[in-house]
C-alpha positions as CSV (number, residue, x, y, z in Angstrom):
1,X,0.0,0.0,0.0
2,X,1.4,3.4,-1.1
3,X,1.6,6.4,1.3
4,X,-1.1,8.0,-0.9
5,X,-3.4,5.1,-0.2
6,X,-2.7,5.2,3.5
7,X,-3.3,8.9,3.7
8,X,-6.6,8.6,1.7
9,X,-7.9,5.9,4.0
10,X,-6.8,7.8,7.1
11,X,-8.4,11.1,5.9
12,X,-11.5,9.4,5.0
13,X,-11.9,7.5,8.3
14,X,-10.9,10.6,10.4
15,X,-13.4,12.7,8.5
16,X,-16.3,10.3,9.3
17,X,-15.2,10.1,12.9
18,X,-15.0,13.9,13.4
19,X,-18.5,14.3,11.7
20,X,-19.9,11.7,14.0
21,X,-18.3,13.3,17.1
22,X,-19.6,16.8,16.2
23,X,-23.1,15.4,15.6
24,X,-22.9,13.7,19.0
25,X,-21.7,16.8,20.7
26,X,-24.3,19.0,19.2
27,X,-27.0,16.6,20.3
28,X,-25.6,16.3,23.8
29,X,-25.2,20.0,24.2
30,X,-28.8,20.6,23.0
31,X,-30.1,18.2,25.4
32,X,-28.0,19.6,28.3
33,X,-28.8,22.4,30.7
34,X,-26.6,24.7,28.7
35,X,-28.9,27.3,27.5
36,X,-26.1,29.9,26.8
37,X,-25.5,29.9,23.0
38,X,-22.2,31.7,23.5
39,X,-21.0,28.8,25.8
40,X,-22.2,26.3,23.2
41,X,-20.2,28.0,20.3
42,X,-17.0,28.1,22.5
43,X,-17.3,24.5,23.4
44,X,-17.9,23.5,19.8
45,X,-14.9,25.6,18.6
46,X,-12.7,23.9,21.2
47,X,-13.7,20.5,20.2
48,X,-13.1,21.3,16.5
49,X,-9.6,22.6,17.4
50,X,-8.8,19.4,19.4
51,X,-9.9,17.3,16.5
52,X,-7.7,19.2,14.1
53,X,-4.7,18.9,16.4
54,X,-5.3,15.1,16.7
55,X,-5.6,14.9,12.9
56,X,-2.3,16.7,12.4
57,X,-0.6,14.3,15.0
58,X,-1.9,11.2,13.3
59,X,-1.0,12.5,10.0
60,X,2.6,13.1,11.0
61,X,2.9,9.8,12.4
62,X,1.5,8.1,9.2
63,X,4.2,10.1,7.2
64,X,7.1,9.3,9.6
65,X,6.2,5.6,9.6
66,X,6.2,5.3,5.9
67,X,9.8,6.4,5.4
C-alpha cells in the first residue's frame, strides 16, 4: 500500500469520525442544561480545534512511519 493510499484511507476515516463526534456533541449540548449559546459555540470551537490537532498528529505519524 502506498503512502497516498494510507493517507486517503486515514483522511476518509478521520473525517467520518469527526463528523460523528460533532453530531454527538451538538445533540448532547442541546439536550443538556446549557442554554447559553455563546458557551455552546465556545465548546464547539474547542472540540473542532482538538480534532484538528489530533488529525495533524496522526498524519505526522503516518508520514514518519512510511519512510
